[in-house]
N, C-alpha and C positions, 0 to 999 in steps of 0.2 A: 087044087083049088086057088085060084087067084084071088087076091083080096084087092079091093078098090084102094088105089094110092090115094092118100088124102094130101090135100094142099099143104097142110101144116108140116109135113115131113120135108118140104122144100122150104116153106116160109121160116120156120123156127130156125134151122140151121143157118138160113141166109141173114137172119136178123144177129145171129151169133157173130157170123162173119162180119157183118158190118160193124159190129160192137167192137171185134177185136181189131178191125181195120182202122176204126177211128181213134182207138187207144193207142194202136202203134204209130199211126200219123202223129199224134200229139207228142209221143215219145221221141219221135224222130226230130221234131222242131227244136228240142232241147238237149241233144246229144253232145254238141259243142260245150256246152255250158256244164253239162253232167261231167264231162271229162276232167273240168277243172276243179271240181268241189273235192272235199274230203270224204271219203268213205272208208267204212270198216272194213278191216283186212277179210272179214267173212262175207263180203258181199259177192253174191253169185255173178258168174260171167254172163254176158249178154246171151250166149248160146244156151246155157242153162235156163235162163228166163223164157226164151223162145220156146224150148221143150215143155217147161212146165205149163205155159200159158196155153200152149196148143192141146196139151193134155186137158187141162182145167176147161177150156171151152168145148172140147169134145163131149166131155163128162156133164157139163153144163146143158148142153143141148140135149143129151139123153134124159136128164132130169126133167127137163121142161116137156120134151115129147112124152115121157111116161106119164107125167101130171096130166098134160092136156088131152091126151088120146084115152087114159084109162079112168080118170078121176073128175071130169069136169061136172060132175053132179055133187061134189064134195061141198060141204058147208062153206068152206074157207077158200074156194077155188079162185074166185075174183081177187080176194085179198093176196093169194100167193101169186097169182099172175101180175098184179101191181106191184108185188114185192120183187118179182123178176125183173120187171122193166126198170124199176127204181135201181136194182142192183146195177143194171147196165149202164144207167146214166151216172150213177156214183163211180163205177169202174172208169168210165172215160173221164169224168170229172177229176179223178185222181190225177190222171195224165196230163190234164189241162193246167191244174194247179201247180204240180210238181216240175214237170218238163216246161210247159208253156209260160207259166207265169214265175217259176222258180221260187214258189211260196211253200217251202218246206213244212213249215208249222202247219199252215192251212190243209196241206196234202195229208200231214199225219192226222189230223181232226176227221179229215174225209175218209181215211183208212179205218179209223175207228167205227165210223158209221158204215162203212162196208162190212166190216165184222160182225157189227151189229145185226145189220140185214141178213147176213148169212145164217147166223145162230137163230134168228127168228124164222127164216125159211127152213132150215133143217127140223127145227122143232115142229113147225106146223105140218111138214110133209111126213115126217116120221110116224105121225099118228095113224096115217092110211097106207103109207107106202115106204116102208124102210129102204126098199132098193134105190129109189129115186133121191132120198135123203142121203144115202151113202155115196151117190154119185156127186154130192156137194162137199163131202168131207176133204177130199185133197184140196179143193178150192178154199175151203175155209182155213185149212192147216197153212197154205201158201200165203194167204192173206194176213194171218196172224204173225207169220214170219216178216212178211213185207211191211207190216205196221211196226214191228220191232226194229226192222231195218231203217225205215223212214224216221222214226224217232231218234235213232242213234245219228243218222245223217244230219238232222235238225240240230243235235247237240253239237256235233263237230263243226258245223257251219254257222 
């Protein structure tokens, strides 16, 4: 039995790809500067960052799709979708601040906002769908790590 393909199976991943592409674009604008600043010895390689973000964006797409397709009648559905959109904007905003404007301190505070957003999303979603919330755990762990890294880069520069 074939199920009708929903448009959101294309639109949600497309929006995630656009978010990742925008973040990557702004990261590329500051690559020359990034190579000149002091970094902790434990800074991950660019290749590791690309792999991590690819996994994060795939799992993030899955989380949004699960919530959108199975739980649109939930009490906090609109709030959760708004938080997902805000998350994408904060994510891209970090790249603009850090790489585009070289504002490491402001980027650190934006990273704290991103962690806060993710914690709220996970808590809200966990109540009705632990699977979708679990998809966001690697993202939250990576962002916590990245926030600590950003703070250390700020201190070193």
